[in-house]
C-alpha positions as CSV (number, residue, x, y, z in Angstrom):
1,M,-91.8,-25.8,45.2
2,A,-92.5,-29.6,43.8
3,K,-90.2,-31.9,45.9
4,T,-90.2,-36.2,44.8
5,H,-87.7,-38.7,46.6
6,T,-85.6,-40.9,44.1
7,S,-85.1,-44.8,45.3
8,R,-82.0,-43.8,47.0
9,G,-84.4,-41.2,49.9
10,R,-82.9,-38.0,48.1
11,A,-84.5,-35.1,47.3
12,Q,-85.6,-33.9,44.5
13,D,-86.4,-30.3,42.4
14,R,-88.0,-30.4,39.6
15,A,-88.5,-26.4,39.7
16,R,-84.9,-26.2,39.5
17,V,-82.1,-27.3,36.5
18,A,-78.4,-28.5,37.5
19,G,-76.7,-27.0,34.4
20,G,-73.5,-29.6,35.3
21,Q,-76.5,-32.6,34.3
22,D,-76.3,-33.2,31.0
23,H,-78.9,-35.5,31.2
24,E,-80.5,-32.4,32.6
25,V,-79.6,-29.9,29.8
26,N,-80.2,-31.9,27.1
27,Y,-83.9,-31.8,28.3
28,E,-84.2,-28.4,28.5
29,A,-82.9,-28.0,25.4
30,K,-84.7,-30.2,23.7
31,K,-88.2,-29.5,25.5
32,E,-87.4,-25.4,24.4
33,G,-86.0,-25.7,21.1
34,V,-82.1,-24.5,21.5
35,S,-79.0,-26.3,22.2
36,K,-77.3,-27.4,24.9
37,E,-75.0,-24.4,25.1
38,T,-77.6,-20.8,25.4
39,V,-79.0,-24.0,28.7
40,K,-76.7,-23.0,30.1
41,K,-75.2,-19.6,29.5
42,A,-78.8,-19.1,30.8
43,V,-78.4,-21.3,33.6
44,K,-75.2,-19.3,34.4
45,S,-77.1,-16.1,33.8
46,A,-80.5,-16.5,34.8
47,G,-79.5,-18.7,37.9
48,N,-80.9,-22.2,38.2
49,S,-84.9,-21.3,38.8
50,R,-86.8,-24.1,35.5
51,K,-88.9,-20.2,34.8
52,K,-86.0,-17.8,35.1
53,V,-84.1,-20.3,32.4
54,E,-86.8,-20.9,30.3
55,T,-87.5,-17.2,30.5
56,E,-84.2,-16.0,29.4
57,I,-83.9,-18.8,26.6
58,G,-86.9,-17.0,25.1
59,R,-85.4,-13.7,25.7
60,H,-82.4,-14.2,22.5
Protein backbone atom coordinates (compact mmCIF):
# COMPACT_ATOMS: atom_id res chain seq x y z
CA MET A 1 0.00 0.00 0.00
CA ALA A 2 1.22 3.44 -0.90
CA LYS A 3 1.81 5.53 2.16
CA THR A 4 3.00 9.09 1.98
CA HIS A 5 3.71 11.57 4.72
CA THR A 6 2.03 14.93 5.21
CA SER A 7 3.98 18.06 6.06
CA ARG A 8 3.33 17.24 9.73
CA GLY A 9 4.94 13.83 9.35
CA ARG A 10 1.73 11.82 9.64
CA ALA A 11 1.30 8.81 7.40
CA GLN A 12 -1.46 8.91 4.82
CA ASP A 13 -2.78 5.84 3.09
CA ARG A 14 -4.02 6.60 -0.42
CA ALA A 15 -5.57 3.14 -0.75
CA ARG A 16 -8.27 3.98 1.79
CA VAL A 17 -11.38 6.18 1.78
CA ALA A 18 -12.10 7.95 5.05
CA GLY A 19 -15.91 7.95 5.08
CA GLY A 20 -16.01 10.63 7.76
CA GLN A 21 -13.86 13.06 5.77
CA ASP A 22 -16.05 15.18 3.48
CA HIS A 23 -13.22 16.03 1.10
CA GLU A 24 -12.42 12.35 0.54
CA VAL A 25 -16.08 11.44 0.06
CA ASN A 26 -16.52 14.37 -2.36
CA TYR A 27 -13.44 13.35 -4.34
CA GLU A 28 -14.56 9.74 -4.68
CA ALA A 29 -18.14 10.77 -5.56
CA LYS A 30 -16.95 13.13 -8.29
CA LYS A 31 -14.47 10.58 -9.61
CA GLU A 32 -17.11 7.84 -9.82
CA GLY A 33 -19.95 10.13 -10.92
CA VAL A 34 -22.20 9.24 -7.99
CA SER A 35 -23.65 11.02 -4.96
CA LYS A 36 -21.85 11.46 -1.64
CA GLU A 37 -24.48 9.26 0.02
CA THR A 38 -23.69 6.43 -2.41
CA VAL A 39 -20.00 6.63 -1.47
CA LYS A 40 -20.80 6.69 2.25
CA LYS A 41 -23.05 3.63 1.90
CA ALA A 42 -20.35 1.83 -0.08
CA VAL A 43 -17.76 2.58 2.62
CA LYS A 44 -20.16 1.31 5.27
CA SER A 45 -20.92 -1.96 3.48
CA ALA A 46 -17.55 -2.72 1.84
CA GLY A 47 -15.10 -1.18 4.29
CA ASN A 48 -12.70 1.67 3.61
CA SER A 49 -10.50 0.02 0.97
CA ARG A 50 -10.64 2.26 -2.12
CA LYS A 51 -10.76 -0.76 -4.47
CA LYS A 52 -13.60 -2.37 -2.55
CA VAL A 53 -15.54 0.90 -2.42
CA GLU A 54 -15.16 1.37 -6.18
CA THR A 55 -16.28 -2.23 -6.77
CA GLU A 56 -19.30 -1.74 -4.49
CA ILE A 57 -20.26 1.46 -6.34
CA GLY A 58 -20.00 -0.37 -9.66
CA ARG A 59 -22.55 -2.94 -8.51
CA HIS A 60 -25.32 -0.34 -8.09
